[in-house]
C-alpha positions in Angstrom: 146.0 -46.6 -25.3 144.9 -50.0 -23.8 147.6 -52.6 -24.5 146.4 -55.3 -22.2 145.7 -58.7 -23.8 142.3 -59.6 -24.6 140.8 -61.8 -22.3 139.1 -65.1 -24.3 136.1 -65.8 -23.2 134.5 -69.5 -23.8 130.7 -69.5 -24.5 131.1 -73.4 -24.3 130.0 -75.0 -21.2 132.7 -77.3 -19.0 132.0 -80.9 -18.0 132.8 -81.3 -14.7 131.4 -84.8 -14.2 129.9 -87.5 -16.5 128.1 -90.6 -15.4 126.1 -93.7 -17.0 122.6 -94.7 -15.1 122.4 -98.2 -13.8 121.9 -100.1 -17.3 124.1 -97.2 -19.1 121.0 -96.4 -21.5 121.4 -92.9 -20.8 124.5 -90.5 -19.1 124.6 -87.5 -17.3 126.8 -84.7 -17.5 127.4 -82.1 -14.6 128.3 -78.3 -16.0 129.7 -75.4 -14.9 126.4 -73.9 -15.9 123.8 -76.5 -14.8 123.6 -80.5 -16.2 122.8 -82.8 -19.2 121.4 -85.9 -19.7 122.1 -87.8 -23.3 121.1 -91.0 -24.7 123.8 -93.5 -24.8 123.2 -95.1 -28.1 123.0 -93.1 -30.6 124.4 -90.2 -28.8 121.5 -87.7 -28.5 121.1 -84.6 -26.2 117.9 -85.7 -24.1 117.4 -83.0 -21.5 119.6 -79.7 -20.7 119.1 -77.4 -17.9 120.8 -74.2 -17.2 121.5 -73.1 -13.8 123.8 -70.3 -14.3 125.9 -72.0 -11.7 128.3 -75.2 -11.6 126.7 -79.0 -10.8 129.7 -80.7 -9.9 128.4 -84.2 -10.3 125.2 -85.8 -11.4 123.6 -89.1 -10.6 120.3 -90.7 -12.4 117.9 -93.0 -11.3 117.1 -95.1 -14.3 115.4 -93.1 -16.4 113.0 -91.3 -13.7 112.6 -87.8 -13.0 114.4 -88.1 -9.9 118.5 -86.9 -10.3 121.1 -86.2 -7.6 122.8 -83.2 -8.1 125.8 -81.6 -6.0 126.9 -78.3 -6.2 130.3 -77.8 -8.0 132.8 -76.0 -9.9 134.0 -72.3 -9.7 130.4 -70.9 -8.9 128.4 -74.3 -7.3 124.6 -73.7 -7.5 124.3 -75.8 -4.2 126.4 -76.0 -1.0 128.6 -78.9 -1.5 127.8 -80.4 1.6 124.3 -81.4 0.7 122.7 -83.7 -1.6 120.2 -82.8 -3.7 117.4 -84.5 -4.9 116.1 -82.4 -8.6 112.6 -83.7 -9.7 112.8 -82.7 -13.2 109.1 -83.1 -14.2 108.4 -80.6 -11.7 111.7 -78.7 -12.1 112.2 -78.2 -8.7 114.2 -79.7 -5.4 112.1 -82.3 -4.0 115.1 -83.4 -1.6 117.7 -82.3 0.5 120.4 -83.9 2.6 122.5 -81.6 4.5 125.7 -83.7 6.0 128.8 -82.3 8.2 131.5 -82.4 5.3 131.5 -82.4 1.5 129.7 -84.9 -0.5 132.4 -87.1 -2.8 129.9 -89.2 -4.2 126.0 -90.3 -4.3 123.8 -93.4 -5.2 120.1 -93.5 -5.6 118.1 -96.9 -5.9 114.4 -96.7 -5.6 114.3 -97.6 -1.8 117.5 -95.8 -0.6 119.6 -93.1 -1.3 123.8 -93.4 -0.6 126.1 -90.7 0.4 129.9 -91.0 0.5 131.6 -88.9 2.5 135.7 -88.7 3.0 135.6 -91.4 5.8 132.2 -92.8 6.0 129.1 -93.5 3.9 125.9 -92.8 5.1 122.5 -94.6 3.8 119.1 -93.5 3.9 115.8 -94.4 3.3 114.7 -92.5 0.0 111.5 -90.8 0.9 109.9 -86.9 1.1 111.8 -86.9 4.6 115.0 -89.1 4.2 115.4 -91.0 7.6 119.2 -92.3 8.1 119.1 -96.0 8.1 122.7 -96.4 8.6 126.1 -95.1 8.8 129.9 -96.8 8.2 133.0 -96.0 8.9 135.5 -96.3 5.8 139.1 -95.6 5.2 140.1 -92.5 3.3 137.8 -92.5 0.0 138.5 -89.2 -1.8 137.1 -90.7 -4.8 133.5 -91.4 -3.0 133.5 -94.5 -4.1 130.4 -96.9 -3.6 128.1 -99.5 -5.7 124.5 -99.7 -5.3 121.9 -102.4 -6.5 118.3 -102.8 -4.8 119.7 -105.7 -3.2 123.5 -104.7 -2.1 125.4 -101.9 -1.0 129.5 -102.1 -1.7 132.4 -99.6 -0.3 135.8 -99.0 0.9 136.1 -100.9 4.1 137.7 -99.2 7.2 141.1 -100.2 6.4 143.1 -99.5 3.1 142.2 -101.9 0.2 139.2 -103.8 2.1 135.8 -103.8 0.8 132.5 -103.9 2.9 129.4 -105.3 1.3 126.3 -104.8 3.0 123.2 -106.9 2.5 120.4 -104.1 2.3 117.6 -106.3 3.7 119.1 -107.8 6.6 121.8 -105.0 7.6 124.7 -108.1 7.4 128.2 -106.7 6.2 130.7 -109.2 5.1 134.6 -107.8 4.5 136.9 -108.9 2.0 140.8 -107.8 2.0 140.5 -107.3 -1.3 144.3 -105.4 -2.0 147.4 -104.3 -0.1 147.0 -100.3 -1.3 144.1 -98.1 -1.5 141.0 -98.8 -4.0 141.0 -97.1 -6.7 137.8 -98.4 -8.7 134.6 -100.7 -7.6 131.7 -102.3 -9.6 129.0 -104.9 -9.1 127.4 -106.6 -11.7 123.8 -105.7 -12.1 122.3 -108.4 -10.5 124.7 -108.2 -7.4 126.2 -111.3 -7.8 130.1 -110.2 -8.7 132.0 -107.6 -7.3 135.2 -106.1 -8.6 137.8 -104.3 -7.6 141.0 -102.4 -8.7 143.7 -100.3 -6.4 146.0 -97.2 -6.8 149.1 -99.9 -8.0 146.3 -100.1 -11.3 148.2 -103.4 -11.9 145.5 -106.4 -11.3 141.6 -106.4 -11.2 140.3 -108.6 -9.2 136.6 -110.3 -9.1 134.6 -111.6 -6.2 131.8 -113.7 -5.5 129.2 -111.6 -3.2 127.4 -114.2 -2.0 130.4 -116.0 -0.2 133.4 -113.5 -0.9 135.3 -116.0 -3.0 137.7 -114.7 -5.5 136.8 -115.4 -8.5 139.6 -114.1 -10.8 142.5 -112.3 -10.8 142.8 -110.2 -13.9 146.0 -108.6 -15.1 145.7 -105.3 -16.9 149.5 -104.7 -17.2 152.8 -104.6 -15.2 153.4 -101.3 -15.1 151.6 -98.7 -12.7 148.8 -97.0 -14.3 146.0 -95.2 -12.7 142.6 -97.0 -13.1 140.0 -94.8 -14.5 137.0 -96.7 -14.2 135.9 -100.8 -14.6 132.7 -102.1 -15.7 130.9 -105.5 -15.7 128.9 -106.4 -18.9 125.1 -106.9 -18.1 125.5 -110.9 -18.4 128.4 -111.1 -15.7 130.6 -112.8 -18.3 133.1 -109.8 -19.3 134.5 -107.0 -17.6 136.1 -103.7 -19.0 139.0 -101.6 -18.0 140.4 -98.2 -18.9 143.4 -96.4 -17.3 145.7 -93.2 -18.1 147.3 -95.3 -20.8 144.4 -94.3 -22.7 143.7 -97.9 -23.2 140.5 -99.9 -23.0 141.0 -103.9 -22.0 138.0 -106.6 -22.3 138.5 -109.6 -20.4 136.5 -112.6 -19.8 135.7 -113.3 -16.0 136.3 -117.2 -16.1 133.7 -118.1 -13.7 130.6 -116.5 -13.9 128.2 -117.7 -11.8 125.3 -118.3 -14.1 124.4 -117.8 -17.9 123.8 -114.7 -19.4 119.6 -114.1 -19.1 119.0 -112.1 -21.5 117.6 -111.5 -25.5 121.0 -110.4 -26.8 122.8 -113.0 -29.2 125.2 -114.9 -27.4 127.4 -114.9 -30.5 130.0 -111.7 -31.2 129.3 -109.8 -34.1 131.5 -110.7 -37.1 134.3 -108.5 -38.1 135.1 -108.6 -42.4 137.9 -106.6 -44.0 134.9 -104.5 -44.6 134.3 -103.7 -41.3 134.6 -99.9 -39.6 137.8 -99.4 -37.2 140.9 -101.3 -36.8 141.2 -104.2 -34.3 143.2 -104.1 -31.8 145.8 -106.5 -31.2 144.0 -109.2 -28.6 144.2 -113.1 -27.5 142.2 -116.1 -28.7 142.2 -117.2 -25.3 143.5 -114.5 -22.6 144.4 -117.4 -20.1 147.1 -118.4 -23.0 149.0 -115.3 -22.8 152.7 -116.9 -22.2 151.4 -120.2 -23.8 153.5 -123.4 -22.3 155.4 -120.8 -19.7 152.4 -120.1 -17.8 152.2 -123.7 -16.7 155.9 -123.8 -15.7 156.1 -123.8 -11.5 158.0 -121.5 -10.0 158.1 -118.7 -12.9 157.0 -115.4 -11.5 152.9 -115.2 -11.5 152.9 -112.6 -14.6 153.5 -115.4 -16.6 150.4 -117.7 -15.3 147.9 -114.8 -14.8 144.8 -113.7 -16.9 145.3 -111.4 -19.7 142.9 -109.0 -21.6 141.5 -110.5 -25.0 141.1 -107.6 -26.5 142.5 -103.8 -26.4 141.6 -100.8 -28.1 143.1 -97.1 -27.6 140.3 -94.3 -25.9 140.8 -90.7 -26.6 141.6 -88.4 -23.5 142.6 -85.7 -25.4 145.3 -83.1 -24.2 143.4 -82.2 -20.8 145.0 -83.2 -17.4 143.1 -85.8 -16.2 141.9 -87.6 -12.8 139.8 -90.4 -13.6 137.0 -90.3 -11.6 133.8 -88.8 -10.6 134.4 -86.1 -8.1 132.1 -82.9 -6.6 135.6 -81.0 -6.1 135.8 -80.2 -9.6 137.1 -76.7 -9.0 140.1 -75.5 -10.8 141.2 -74.3 -7.9 140.8 -77.2 -5.8 144.3 -79.0 -5.6 144.6 -82.5 -7.5 141.2 -82.0 -9.4 141.3 -83.4 -13.3 138.8 -83.8 -15.6 137.3 -87.0 -14.9 138.2 -89.4 -18.6 137.6 -93.1 -19.4 133.8 -93.5 -17.4 132.4 -97.0 -18.6 128.9 -98.0 -19.3 128.0 -101.5 -21.0 124.6 -101.2 -23.3 124.9 -105.0 -24.2 127.3 -107.7 -24.1 128.9 -106.5 -26.9 129.0 -102.6 -27.1 130.0 -100.2 -24.5 130.3 -96.7 -24.5 133.3 -94.7 -23.2 132.9 -90.9 -22.1 135.2 -88.4 -20.6 134.5 -84.9 -19.0 136.2 -81.7 -19.7 136.4 -79.1 -22.5 136.8 -81.7 -25.0 134.0 -84.2 -23.3 133.7 -86.9 -25.6 131.6 -90.0 -26.3 133.0 -93.2 -28.0 131.5 -96.6 -28.8 133.0 -99.7 -29.1 131.9 -103.4 -30.0 133.3 -106.3 -29.5 133.2 -108.7 -32.9 134.9 -112.2 -34.2 137.6 -111.6 -37.0 137.8 -113.6 -40.0 140.5 -115.4 -38.3 138.3 -116.4 -35.4 139.6 -114.1 -32.6 137.6 -111.3 -30.8 138.8 -107.9 -31.3 137.1 -104.6 -29.3 136.7 -102.1 -32.4 135.7 -98.0 -32.2 132.5 -97.9 -33.9 131.5 -94.3 -33.6 132.6 -90.7 -31.3 131.6 -87.8 -30.8 132.0 -84.4 -28.8 129.1 -84.1 -26.8 129.1 -80.4 -25.8 129.4 -79.7 -29.8 129.4 -80.5 -33.3 132.2 -83.6 -33.8 
């Protein structure tokens, strides 16, 4: 008689990574069986490709047919030291870039392919036979941090806590000593004018102007340590969102944006009435007045004068262990891997999406709205388990 317990089999795919495209109109999910692409708002499946093998990271180029893939999971589809540019229109590999070590991140533009390794960034010209344009040394970069716009590339510096900014047209490099500890998250505005950084300490987000490397603002998430999952600058460059392992989404004003918003999006926030959906989070009318008059008293600790978020709201992490940043080293056997959670994407200046990977892959939509009391609130406007029905 066979008394062995039945081994549970799961037919549901597991999301190994999740990332937005450049304008957050879509997000891509690497699965243990292939990859999927979803429309962001509303959340709807657009593309599904079954490889019967793992894809650890997926990066889109807008809505173009070229998609960067890296193998991952228990049974990787591709070697993890190779970047695959998949031509989804033809359903085949278009470009391959082999490197000597594991690929930790990749970014695409119409002209460049950027590959992040543990201690270097390699920049290739985007063509049939990719040509190495430049290589830069970095401090340890286990999260594969890098940001790419058509004109600017940003990644960790050679020293822990530093950021390098490369002007792609000239190759000029600027260095910002952003933090005293290792970087945990980076984001650059869509026009390339503003850079936001967070360190492994997780209490502060610093905002810089890329033109002269001057610090624009220092935004305080909190006073206790947190693992920052994601930071994202809004399309206008006037707002910044942060998620962390505290399961809280914070929304900040960037105090001195370089220029007014140039978009068709209305500048006034949506009105939130008593009949509105969701429950508003506790926020401040003016984030600089968190502590009122205490913030103006000299010699008090800086925590009283720092800029705090004007709104915050809970987002779902789920019961799985969390890691918070996308990496192709997402085999359960890899020590330290956790499903990425809290990945941010601004659809417009009043709408932000939060996605997470794992078995409980979730999509959440939040809106910034003005309450009847004149305050701005961030409220959840919808959610879905994108790997199945909610």
